[in-house]
N, CA and C of each residue as an Amber inpcrd file, in Angstrom:
protein
   381
  71.3730000  14.9630000  82.2950000  71.1480000  13.5470000  82.4900000
  69.6630000  13.3050000  82.7760000  69.1130000  12.2980000  82.1220000
  67.6990000  11.9970000  82.2790000  67.4300000  11.3520000  83.6390000
  66.2630000  11.6460000  84.2460000  65.9170000  10.9960000  85.5120000
  65.7190000   9.4910000  85.2990000  66.2230000   8.7160000  86.2560000
  66.1460000   7.2550000  86.1960000  65.3740000   6.7510000  87.4050000
  64.7540000   5.5810000  87.2580000  64.1280000   4.9240000  88.4050000
  64.5970000   3.4710000  88.4450000  64.6400000   2.9240000  89.6370000
  65.0280000   1.5300000  89.8200000  63.8000000   0.6340000  89.7340000
  63.9370000  -0.4450000  88.9740000  62.8420000  -1.3880000  88.7660000
  63.4020000  -2.8020000  88.8910000  62.6350000  -3.6910000  89.5060000
  63.0340000  -5.0960000  89.5550000  63.0040000  -5.6640000  88.1390000
  64.0080000  -6.4260000  87.8030000  64.0720000  -7.0290000  86.4740000
  62.8230000  -7.8560000  86.1990000  62.3310000  -8.5540000  87.2000000
  61.1520000  -9.4100000  87.0230000  59.8740000  -8.6160000  86.7670000
  59.9060000  -7.2950000  86.9690000  58.7430000  -6.4390000  86.7050000
  58.8440000  -5.6900000  85.3780000  60.0000000  -5.7530000  84.7240000
  60.1810000  -5.0130000  83.4720000  59.2490000  -5.5260000  82.3800000
  58.7080000  -4.5900000  81.6290000  57.8320000  -4.9100000  80.4980000
  57.8270000  -3.7100000  79.5450000  57.5780000  -3.9390000  78.2830000
  57.4640000  -2.8530000  77.3120000  58.7610000  -2.0910000  77.1080000
  58.6780000  -0.7760000  76.8400000  59.8710000   0.0210000  76.5640000
  60.9690000  -0.0620000  77.6330000  60.6270000  -0.0690000  78.9430000
  61.7130000  -0.1990000  79.9220000  62.4850000  -1.5300000  79.7720000
  61.7740000  -2.5960000  79.4360000  62.4340000  -3.8910000  79.2190000
  63.2970000  -3.8440000  77.9660000  62.7950000  -3.2500000  76.9000000
  63.5690000  -3.1340000  75.6670000  64.8350000  -2.3160000  75.9000000
  64.7250000  -1.2220000  76.6540000  65.8760000  -0.3720000  76.9520000
  66.8940000  -1.1450000  77.7900000  66.4170000  -1.8480000  78.8340000
  67.3280000  -2.6110000  79.6990000  68.0340000  -3.7180000  78.9130000
  67.3170000  -4.3680000  77.9950000  67.9400000  -5.4010000  77.1750000
  69.0270000  -4.8020000  76.2890000  68.7580000  -3.6510000  75.7030000
  69.7740000  -2.9890000  74.8800000  71.0260000  -2.7120000  75.7070000
  70.8400000  -2.2270000  76.9150000  71.9840000  -1.9590000  77.7890000
  72.7050000  -3.2590000  78.1450000  71.9530000  -4.3090000  78.4270000
  72.5500000  -5.6020000  78.7840000  73.3790000  -6.1690000  77.6350000
  72.9570000  -5.8970000  76.4000000  73.6470000  -6.4130000  75.2200000
  74.6110000  -5.3940000  74.6130000  74.7330000  -4.2380000  75.2570000
  75.6130000  -3.1560000  74.7910000  75.2470000  -2.6650000  73.3870000
  73.9440000  -2.5560000  73.1710000  73.4210000  -2.0040000  71.9260000
  73.1270000  -0.5320000  72.1790000  73.6190000   0.3390000  71.3300000
  73.4150000   1.7710000  71.5180000  72.0030000   2.1550000  71.0880000
  71.2540000   2.7250000  72.0190000  69.8750000   3.1470000  71.7520000
  69.6520000   4.5490000  72.3050000  68.5530000   5.1510000  71.8580000
  68.1040000   6.4310000  72.4050000  66.6130000   6.3120000  72.6830000
  66.1050000   7.2030000  73.5020000  64.6770000   7.2020000  73.8030000
  64.0330000   8.4450000  73.2200000  62.8250000   8.2610000  72.7110000
  62.0610000   9.3640000  72.1570000  60.5990000   8.9330000  72.0790000
  59.7120000   9.8050000  72.4800000  58.2720000   9.5300000  72.4200000
  57.8920000   8.2600000  73.1710000  58.5830000   7.9880000  74.2770000
  58.2500000   6.8160000  75.0910000  58.6610000   5.4880000  74.4770000
  59.5350000   5.5460000  73.4610000  59.9870000   4.3230000  72.7900000
  61.5060000   4.2710000  72.7690000  62.0290000   3.1120000  72.3910000
  63.4660000   2.8920000  72.3330000  63.8580000   2.7270000  70.8710000
  64.8550000   3.5030000  70.4380000  65.2640000   3.5200000  69.0370000
  66.7340000   3.1500000  68.9200000  67.0720000   2.3940000  67.8920000
  68.4600000   2.0790000  67.6070000  69.1650000   3.3390000  67.1230000
  70.3590000   3.5880000  67.6170000  71.1460000   4.7440000  67.1930000
  71.7710000   4.4390000  65.8340000  71.7900000   5.4410000  64.9760000
  72.3730000   5.2670000  63.6560000  71.3770000   4.8210000  62.6030000
  70.1190000   4.6950000  63.0120000  69.0630000   4.3060000  62.0820000
  68.0280000   5.4290000  62.1130000  67.4910000   5.8040000  60.9710000
  66.5030000   6.8780000  60.9140000  65.3300000   6.5930000  61.8450000
  64.9380000   7.6210000  62.6270000  63.7730000   7.4750000  63.5000000
  62.5800000   7.0950000  62.6350000  61.8060000   6.1840000  63.0920000
  60.6700000   5.6970000  62.3230000  61.0210000   4.4580000  61.5290000
  62.3080000   4.2230000  61.3660000  62.7540000   3.0540000  60.6070000
  63.0060000   1.8510000  61.5100000  63.5690000   2.0720000  62.7090000
  63.9430000   0.9260000  63.5170000  63.7350000   1.1670000  65.0030000
  62.5310000   0.9140000  65.4370000  62.2370000   0.9380000  66.8590000
  62.7490000  -0.3820000  67.4420000  63.4120000  -0.3450000  68.5800000
  63.9510000  -1.5460000  69.2120000  62.9010000  -2.1030000  70.1650000
  62.2220000  -3.1950000  69.7470000  61.1240000  -3.7820000  70.5170000
  61.2040000  -5.3110000  70.5670000  62.3270000  -5.8660000  71.0060000
  62.4400000  -7.3230000  71.0040000  61.4820000  -8.0210000  71.9630000
  60.9550000  -7.3070000  72.9390000  60.0270000  -7.9580000  73.8750000
  58.6730000  -8.2400000  73.2300000  58.4200000  -7.6480000  72.0520000
  57.1590000  -7.9070000  71.3480000  57.3530000  -8.2510000  69.8770000
  58.5700000  -8.1290000  69.3720000  58.8390000  -8.3520000  67.9530000
  59.7600000  -9.5630000  67.7790000  59.1730000 -10.6790000  67.3200000
  59.9410000 -11.9130000  67.1550000  61.0820000 -11.7720000  66.1620000
  60.9520000 -10.8980000  65.1660000  62.0420000 -10.7500000  64.1930000
  63.2880000 -10.1580000  64.8610000  63.1020000  -9.3780000  65.9160000
  64.2300000  -8.8500000  66.6800000  64.6350000  -9.8130000  67.7940000
  63.6610000 -10.4300000  68.4420000  63.9480000 -11.2960000  69.5860000
  64.5910000 -12.6250000  69.1800000  64.1690000 -13.2000000  68.0710000
  64.6570000 -14.5180000  67.6600000  66.1680000 -14.6440000  67.6120000
  66.8680000 -13.7660000  66.8930000  68.3290000 -13.8620000  66.8500000
  68.9840000 -13.6670000  68.2260000  68.4030000 -12.8060000  69.0550000
  68.9220000 -12.5860000  70.4090000  68.7540000 -13.8620000  71.2320000
  67.5780000 -14.4850000  71.1450000  67.3210000 -15.7270000  71.8770000
  68.2800000 -16.8270000  71.4470000  68.4830000 -16.9550000  70.1400000
  69.4010000 -17.9880000  69.6190000  70.7970000 -17.8410000  70.2030000
  71.2410000 -16.6170000  70.3710000  72.6010000 -16.3820000  70.8410000
  72.7420000 -16.4260000  72.3620000  71.7040000 -16.0060000  73.1000000
  71.8670000 -15.7820000  74.5340000  71.0620000 -16.6970000  75.4540000
  70.1330000 -17.4630000  74.9200000  69.2980000 -18.2960000  75.7940000
  69.5850000 -19.7780000  75.6030000  69.5500000 -20.4970000  76.7110000
  69.7270000 -21.9420000  76.7010000  68.3840000 -22.6320000  76.4950000
  67.3380000 -22.0750000  77.1450000  66.0110000 -22.6870000  77.0580000
  64.9380000 -21.6110000  77.1430000  63.8630000 -21.8320000  76.4150000
  62.7410000 -20.9000000  76.3670000  61.4910000 -21.7380000  76.2020000
  60.5670000 -21.6710000  77.1570000  59.4310000 -22.5840000  77.1170000
  58.2300000 -21.9980000  77.8350000  57.1060000 -22.6890000  77.6960000
  55.8720000 -22.3310000  78.3860000  55.7380000 -23.2310000  79.6120000
  55.2980000 -22.6830000  80.7310000  55.1070000 -23.4700000  81.9440000
  53.9660000 -24.4590000  81.7230000  54.0150000 -25.6000000  82.4090000
  52.9920000 -26.6410000  82.2060000  51.5530000 -26.1430000  82.3520000
  51.3220000 -25.1810000  83.2250000  49.9730000 -24.6550000  83.4040000
  49.5440000 -23.8190000  82.2030000  50.4970000 -23.4020000  81.3830000
  50.1880000 -22.6720000  80.1640000  49.8910000 -21.1980000  80.3290000
  50.0280000 -20.6480000  81.5370000  49.7100000 -19.2400000  81.7400000
  50.9310000 -18.3330000  81.6910000  52.1090000 -18.8970000  81.8820000
  53.3340000 -18.1070000  81.8600000  54.3990000 -18.8430000  81.0810000
  55.3880000 -18.0860000  80.6760000  56.5450000 -18.6470000  79.9750000
  57.7710000 -18.4320000  80.8440000  58.8230000 -19.1850000  80.5510000
  60.0700000 -19.0030000  81.2870000  61.2530000 -19.1350000  80.3430000
  62.3560000 -18.5360000  80.7480000  63.5720000 -18.5470000  79.9440000
  64.7570000 -18.7840000  80.8470000  65.7590000 -19.4260000  80.2890000
  66.9740000 -19.7300000  81.0330000  68.1810000 -19.3710000  80.1670000
  69.1050000 -18.6230000  80.7500000  70.3450000 -18.3270000  80.0330000
  71.2520000 -19.5410000  80.1660000  72.4120000 -19.5030000  79.5680000
  73.3190000 -20.6330000  79.6680000  73.9110000 -20.7790000  81.0620000
  73.6870000 -19.8160000  81.9240000  74.0800000 -19.9150000  83.3190000
  72.8230000 -20.2870000  84.0920000  72.8490000 -21.4250000  84.7480000
  71.6410000 -21.9740000  85.3670000  70.9660000 -21.0540000  86.3860000
  71.6750000 -20.0900000  86.9030000  71.0950000 -19.2330000  87.9420000
  70.1550000 -18.1610000  87.4110000  70.1220000 -17.9560000  86.1220000
  69.3290000 -16.8630000  85.5910000  68.1120000 -17.3890000  84.8450000
  67.0520000 -17.5940000  85.5990000  65.7790000 -18.0570000  85.0550000
  64.7520000 -16.9810000  85.3800000  64.0190000 -16.5430000  84.3820000
  62.9900000 -15.5230000  84.5730000  61.6920000 -15.9710000  83.9210000
  60.5830000 -15.4650000  84.4460000  59.2640000 -15.7820000  83.9080000
  58.6640000 -14.5260000  83.2830000  57.6160000 -14.7290000  82.4970000
  56.9010000 -13.6170000  81.8980000  55.6600000 -14.1180000  81.1970000
  54.7800000 -13.2130000  80.7950000  53.5420000 -13.6160000  80.1380000
  53.7570000 -14.1750000  78.7270000  54.8980000 -13.8540000  78.1130000
  55.2230000 -14.3690000  76.7790000  56.6750000 -14.8380000  76.7760000
  57.0240000 -15.6530000  75.7730000  58.4120000 -16.1060000  75.6650000
  59.3880000 -14.9410000  75.4650000  59.1050000 -13.9880000  74.5780000
  60.0480000 -12.8750000  74.4340000  60.2490000 -12.0630000  75.7180000
  59.1950000 -11.8250000  76.4540000  59.3410000 -11.0680000  77.7090000
  60.1710000 -11.8660000  78.7040000  59.8910000 -13.1450000  78.8620000
  60.6810000 -13.9860000  79.7720000  62.1380000 -14.0250000  79.3360000
  62.3730000 -14.1790000  78.0400000  63.7350000 -14.2330000  77.5220000
  64.4960000 -12.9370000  77.7320000  63.8540000 -11.8220000  77.4450000
  64.5020000 -10.5280000  77.6450000  64.8360000 -10.3250000  79.1200000
  63.9170000 -10.6800000  80.0100000  64.1730000 -10.5370000  81.4480000
  65.3400000 -11.4030000  81.8970000  65.4350000 -12.6220000  81.3830000
  66.5280000 -13.5190000  81.7690000  67.8810000 -12.9430000  81.3560000
  67.9590000 -12.3960000  80.1540000  69.2180000 -11.8160000  79.6760000
  69.5840000 -10.5770000  80.4970000  68.5880000  -9.7470000  80.8050000
  68.8390000  -8.5680000  81.6360000  69.3080000  -8.9940000  83.0220000
  68.6630000  -9.9890000  83.6140000  69.0570000 -10.4570000  84.9470000
  70.4950000 -10.9730000  84.9400000  70.8460000 -11.7210000  83.9260000
  72.2010000 -12.2680000  83.8380000  73.2340000 -11.1590000  83.7290000
  72.9770000 -10.1720000  82.8860000  73.9870000  -9.1520000  82.5940000
  73.9410000  -7.9140000  83.4910000  72.7590000  -7.5790000  84.0180000
  72.6320000  -6.3530000  84.8090000  72.1780000  -6.5750000  86.2440000
  71.6300000  -7.7520000  86.5430000  71.2030000  -8.0270000  87.9140000
  69.6980000  -8.0250000  88.0980000  69.2820000  -8.1890000  89.3400000
  67.8610000  -8.3250000  89.6680000  67.1330000  -6.9880000  89.7580000
  67.8820000  -5.8980000  89.6690000  67.3050000  -4.5550000  89.7200000
  68.0810000  -3.6820000  88.7470000  67.3670000  -2.8850000  87.9680000
  68.0280000  -2.0110000  86.9990000  67.4570000  -0.6010000  87.0760000
  68.2710000   0.3540000  86.6860000  67.8200000   1.7410000  86.5760000
  67.4390000   1.9850000  85.1240000  66.2210000   2.4760000  84.9200000
  65.7300000   2.7420000  83.5690000  65.2440000   4.1900000  83.4940000
  65.2380000   4.7690000  82.2910000  64.7560000   6.1470000  82.1650000
  63.3020000   6.2800000  82.6240000  63.0680000   7.2420000  83.4850000
  61.7220000   7.4600000  84.0240000  60.7110000   7.7340000  82.9140000
  61.1570000   8.3740000  81.8310000  60.2410000   8.7160000  80.7410000
  59.6230000   7.4880000  80.0820000  60.2650000   6.3180000  80.2360000
  59.7430000   5.0890000  79.6280000  58.7590000   4.3510000  80.5300000
  58.7210000   4.7380000  81.7920000  57.9590000   3.9730000  82.7760000
  56.5440000   4.5060000  82.9580000  55.6040000   3.6400000  82.7830000
  54.2120000   3.9810000  83.0210000  53.7800000   3.4630000  84.3660000
  52.5090000   3.5070000  84.6150000  51.9710000   3.0650000  85.9010000
  51.9890000   1.5530000  86.0550000  52.2820000   0.7970000  84.9700000
  52.2810000  -0.6520000  85.0540000  53.5760000  -1.2130000  85.6470000
  54.5570000  -0.3620000  85.9270000  55.8090000  -0.8080000  86.5270000
  55.8580000  -0.4120000  87.9840000  56.3420000  -1.3150000  88.8110000
  56.5330000  -1.0200000  90.2210000  57.9750000  -0.5700000  90.4300000
  58.1330000   0.5910000  91.0070000  59.4730000   1.0720000  91.3080000
  59.9970000   0.3640000  92.5400000  61.3040000   0.1880000  92.5950000
  61.9440000  -0.3770000  93.7740000  62.1680000   0.7470000  94.7490000
  61.7170000   0.5570000  95.9650000  61.9080000   1.5850000  96.9930000
  63.3880000   1.6830000  97.3160000  63.9200000   2.8790000  97.2720000
  65.3250000   3.0920000  97.6290000  65.3840000   3.9010000  98.9080000
  66.2350000   3.4790000  99.8580000  66.3180000   4.1680000 101.1520000
  66.8660000   5.5630000 101.0320000
């Protein structure tokens, strides 16, 4: 079993966010070379990157998000699932949207493979 670390959903970004979204949506993925890959597709053919790839994020947003917008100040974006309690922010619409879906389905803290986590993620301290 691969080592996992706990991360706040609001801090997820990059491969850890893509992996958590796959888990939230029950999409089968594997990790390799610090990236997230769809299972059943040739490696190199389909990297799962909806947090940065609109062609992957768009259909997910259409199905799972109620609202996706930029904050009035224009520096951050926010997303809302169809359940009013799950609103998340992020530097881009796809990141905010992915975080909102993860929060709705997995909660405010998730365990992600340590191999995907770089220094840009803050781990949640566990007692």
